[in-house]
Biopython code that builds the backbone (N, CA, C, O; Angstrom):
import numpy as np
from Bio.PDB.StructureBuilder import StructureBuilder

atoms = [
    (1, "UNK", "N", (-4.317, -8.988, 14.709)),
    (1, "UNK", "CA", (-4.342, -8.573, 13.941)),
    (1, "UNK", "C", (-2.851, -8.281, 13.439)),
    (1, "UNK", "O", (-2.115, -7.294, 13.420)),
    (2, "UNK", "N", (-2.762, -9.638, 13.035)),
    (2, "UNK", "CA", (-0.774, -10.275, 12.310)),
    (2, "UNK", "C", (-0.235, -8.249, 11.682)),
    (2, "UNK", "O", (-1.180, -7.478, 11.516)),
    (3, "UNK", "N", (0.775, -7.875, 11.507)),
    (3, "UNK", "CA", (1.808, -7.190, 10.840)),
    (3, "UNK", "C", (1.659, -7.631, 10.219)),
    (3, "UNK", "O", (0.956, -8.608, 10.477)),
    (4, "UNK", "N", (2.104, -7.474, 8.727)),
    (4, "UNK", "CA", (2.747, -8.182, 7.253)),
    (4, "UNK", "C", (4.178, -8.062, 7.715)),
    (4, "UNK", "O", (4.511, -7.290, 8.614)),
    (5, "UNK", "N", (4.886, -8.734, 7.167)),
    (5, "UNK", "CA", (6.725, -8.886, 7.412)),
    (5, "UNK", "C", (7.738, -7.259, 6.277)),
    (5, "UNK", "O", (7.538, -6.453, 5.368)),
    (6, "UNK", "N", (8.218, -7.469, 6.726)),
    (6, "UNK", "CA", (9.303, -5.535, 5.606)),
    (6, "UNK", "C", (8.555, -5.874, 3.986)),
    (6, "UNK", "O", (8.000, -5.201, 3.117)),
    (7, "UNK", "N", (8.971, -7.523, 4.220)),
    (7, "UNK", "CA", (9.552, -7.997, 3.040)),
    (7, "UNK", "C", (7.594, -7.882, 1.844)),
    (7, "UNK", "O", (7.377, -7.844, 0.633)),
    (8, "UNK", "N", (6.567, -7.866, 3.222)),
    (8, "UNK", "CA", (4.647, -8.030, 2.522)),
    (8, "UNK", "C", (5.001, -7.231, 1.887)),
    (8, "UNK", "O", (5.324, -7.122, 0.704)),
    (9, "UNK", "N", (4.890, -6.081, 3.439)),
    (9, "UNK", "CA", (4.851, -4.297, 3.373)),
    (9, "UNK", "C", (4.851, -4.005, 2.026)),
    (9, "UNK", "O", (3.958, -3.750, 1.218)),
    (10, "UNK", "N", (6.895, -4.166, 1.917)),
    (10, "UNK", "CA", (7.119, -3.532, 0.772)),
    (10, "UNK", "C", (6.525, -4.050, -1.117)),
    (10, "UNK", "O", (6.693, -3.599, -2.250)),
    (11, "UNK", "N", (5.840, -5.158, -0.518)),
    (11, "UNK", "CA", (5.296, -5.840, -2.033)),
    (11, "UNK", "C", (4.570, -4.573, -2.050)),
    (11, "UNK", "O", (4.774, -3.644, -2.831)),
    (12, "UNK", "N", (3.290, -4.650, -0.672)),
    (12, "UNK", "CA", (1.871, -4.171, -1.158)),
    (12, "UNK", "C", (2.036, -2.755, -1.555)),
    (12, "UNK", "O", (1.235, -2.278, -2.358)),
    (13, "UNK", "N", (3.089, -1.968, -1.026)),
    (13, "UNK", "CA", (3.063, -0.566, -1.300)),
    (13, "UNK", "C", (3.308, -0.639, -2.502)),
    (13, "UNK", "O", (2.481, -0.241, -3.323)),
    (14, "UNK", "N", (4.512, -1.169, -2.872)),
    (14, "UNK", "CA", (5.056, -1.434, -4.742)),
    (14, "UNK", "C", (3.922, -1.983, -5.780)),
    (14, "UNK", "O", (4.028, -1.723, -6.978)),
    (15, "UNK", "N", (2.658, -2.875, -5.193)),
    (15, "UNK", "CA", (1.412, -2.875, -5.918)),
    (15, "UNK", "C", (0.845, -1.741, -6.012)),
    (15, "UNK", "O", (0.517, -1.409, -7.151)),
    (16, "UNK", "N", (0.562, -0.843, -4.939)),
    (16, "UNK", "CA", (-0.779, -0.197, -4.848)),
    (16, "UNK", "C", (0.605, 1.383, -5.599)),
    (16, "UNK", "O", (0.179, 2.508, -5.337)),
    (17, "UNK", "N", (1.456, 1.372, -6.081)),
    (17, "UNK", "CA", (2.652, 2.505, -6.316)),
    (17, "UNK", "C", (2.032, 2.226, -8.186)),
    (17, "UNK", "O", (1.649, 3.156, -8.896)),
    (18, "UNK", "N", (2.076, 0.995, -8.559)),
    (18, "UNK", "CA", (1.747, 0.522, -9.660)),
    (18, "UNK", "C", (0.881, 0.206, -10.433)),
    (18, "UNK", "O", (1.124, -0.122, -11.594)),
    (19, "UNK", "N", (-1.399, 0.287, -9.440)),
    (19, "UNK", "CA", (-1.668, 0.679, -10.011)),
    (19, "UNK", "C", (-2.525, 2.474, -10.200)),
    (19, "UNK", "O", (-3.339, 3.176, -10.799)),
    (20, "UNK", "N", (-1.611, 2.371, -9.240)),
    (20, "UNK", "CA", (-2.228, 4.067, -9.194)),
    (20, "UNK", "C", (-1.118, 5.078, -10.724)),
    (20, "UNK", "O", (-1.182, 6.279, -10.990)),
    (21, "UNK", "N", (-0.820, 4.710, -10.955)),
    (21, "UNK", "CA", (-0.318, 4.761, -12.838)),
    (21, "UNK", "C", (-0.986, 4.269, -13.180)),
    (21, "UNK", "O", (-1.434, 5.174, -13.883)),
    (22, "UNK", "N", (-1.759, 3.293, -13.418)),
    (22, "UNK", "CA", (-2.799, 2.928, -14.597)),
    (22, "UNK", "C", (-3.961, 2.922, -14.799)),
    (22, "UNK", "O", (-4.544, 2.573, -15.826)),
    (23, "UNK", "N", (-4.621, 3.521, -13.298)),
    (23, "UNK", "CA", (-5.490, 3.111, -13.211)),
    (23, "UNK", "C", (-6.181, 4.930, -12.267)),
    (23, "UNK", "O", (-5.222, 5.460, -11.707)),
    (24, "UNK", "N", (-6.840, 5.343, -12.176)),
    (24, "UNK", "CA", (-7.459, 6.683, -11.880)),
    (24, "UNK", "C", (-8.149, 6.887, -10.626)),
    (24, "UNK", "O", (-8.203, 7.721, -9.722)),
    (25, "UNK", "N", (-9.006, 4.997, -11.178)),
    (25, "UNK", "CA", (-10.151, 5.173, -9.839)),
    (25, "UNK", "C", (-9.060, 4.099, -8.689)),
    (25, "UNK", "O", (-9.470, 3.729, -7.589)),
    (26, "UNK", "N", (-7.592, 3.725, -9.263)),
    (26, "UNK", "CA", (-7.377, 3.476, -7.797)),
    (26, "UNK", "C", (-6.511, 4.070, -7.200)),
    (26, "UNK", "O", (-6.166, 3.465, -6.185)),
    (27, "UNK", "N", (-5.971, 5.039, -7.380)),
    (27, "UNK", "CA", (-5.535, 6.290, -6.829)),
    (27, "UNK", "C", (-5.826, 6.382, -5.062)),
    (27, "UNK", "O", (-4.899, 6.279, -4.259)),
    (28, "UNK", "N", (-7.473, 6.620, -4.589)),
    (28, "UNK", "CA", (-8.223, 6.694, -3.663)),
    (28, "UNK", "C", (-8.301, 5.272, -3.109)),
    (28, "UNK", "O", (-7.936, 4.930, -1.984)),
    (29, "UNK", "N", (-8.749, 4.610, -3.915)),
    (29, "UNK", "CA", (-8.892, 2.683, -2.723)),
    (29, "UNK", "C", (-6.730, 2.770, -2.626)),
    (29, "UNK", "O", (-6.251, 2.282, -1.602)),
    (30, "UNK", "N", (-5.906, 3.256, -3.487)),
    (30, "UNK", "CA", (-4.410, 2.833, -2.277)),
    (30, "UNK", "C", (-4.232, 3.782, -1.640)),
    (30, "UNK", "O", (-3.681, 3.487, -0.579)),
    (31, "UNK", "N", (-4.512, 5.284, -1.799)),
    (31, "UNK", "CA", (-4.373, 5.604, -0.606)),
    (31, "UNK", "C", (-5.063, 5.266, 0.292)),
    (31, "UNK", "O", (-4.284, 5.279, 1.246)),
    (32, "UNK", "N", (-6.027, 4.959, 0.658)),
    (32, "UNK", "CA", (-6.935, 4.163, 1.585)),
    (32, "UNK", "C", (-5.928, 3.193, 1.919)),
    (32, "UNK", "O", (-5.091, 3.355, 2.807)),
    (33, "UNK", "N", (-6.009, 2.398, 1.341)),
    (33, "UNK", "CA", (-5.350, 0.563, 1.965)),
    (33, "UNK", "C", (-3.868, 0.964, 2.481)),
    (33, "UNK", "O", (-3.538, 0.539, 3.588)),
    (34, "UNK", "N", (-2.930, 1.780, 1.722)),
    (34, "UNK", "CA", (-2.314, 2.181, 2.823)),
    (34, "UNK", "C", (-2.142, 2.929, 3.392)),
    (34, "UNK", "O", (-1.072, 3.231, 3.921)),
    (35, "UNK", "N", (-3.316, 3.544, 3.468)),
    (35, "UNK", "CA", (-3.248, 4.602, 5.077)),
    (35, "UNK", "C", (-3.826, 4.104, 5.870)),
    (35, "UNK", "O", (-4.390, 4.793, 6.720)),
    (36, "UNK", "N", (-3.920, 2.446, 5.896)),
    (36, "UNK", "CA", (-3.987, 1.850, 6.999)),
    (36, "UNK", "C", (-3.785, 0.967, 7.592)),
    (36, "UNK", "O", (-4.458, 0.432, 8.472)),
    (37, "UNK", "N", (-2.306, 0.583, 6.940)),
    (37, "UNK", "CA", (-0.914, -0.148, 7.099)),
    (37, "UNK", "C", (-0.344, 0.638, 7.682)),
    (37, "UNK", "O", (-0.211, 1.841, 7.457)),
    (38, "UNK", "N", (0.242, -0.322, 8.908)),
    (38, "UNK", "CA", (0.759, 0.017, 9.997)),
    (38, "UNK", "C", (2.037, 1.139, 9.654)),
    (38, "UNK", "O", (2.816, 0.937, 8.723)),
    (39, "UNK", "N", (2.127, 2.371, 10.569)),
    (39, "UNK", "CA", (3.677, 2.799, 9.797)),
    (39, "UNK", "C", (4.698, 1.991, 9.756)),
    (39, "UNK", "O", (4.711, 0.869, 10.263)),
    (40, "UNK", "N", (5.478, 2.438, 9.240)),
    (40, "UNK", "CA", (7.125, 1.921, 8.601)),
    (40, "UNK", "C", (8.187, 2.449, 8.753)),
    (40, "UNK", "O", (9.262, 1.914, 8.481)),
    (41, "UNK", "N", (7.954, 4.279, 9.497)),
    (41, "UNK", "CA", (8.778, 6.013, 8.427)),
    (41, "UNK", "C", (9.584, 5.154, 9.375)),
    (41, "UNK", "O", (10.577, 4.477, 9.107)),
    (42, "UNK", "N", (8.579, 5.407, 11.270)),
    (42, "UNK", "CA", (9.381, 5.611, 12.000)),
    (42, "UNK", "C", (10.621, 4.040, 13.042)),
    (42, "UNK", "O", (11.494, 4.374, 13.843)),
]
sb = StructureBuilder()
sb.init_structure("model")
sb.init_model(0)
sb.init_chain("A")
sb.init_seg("    ")
for serial, (resi, resn, name, xyz) in enumerate(atoms, 1):
    if name == "N":
        sb.init_residue(resn, " ", resi, " ")
    sb.init_atom(name, np.array(xyz, "f"), 0.0, 1.0, " ", f" {name:<3s}", serial, name[0])
structure = sb.get_structure()
């Protein structure tokens, strides 16, 4: 599996955050997707 680039990673997290603010259902879906992405904090 290919790891997303730093730019792609930031874009995905930004999109998830935007959807979380507009759709209650996306809170759960966004969390599941975000938790499946590789950790980029370290």
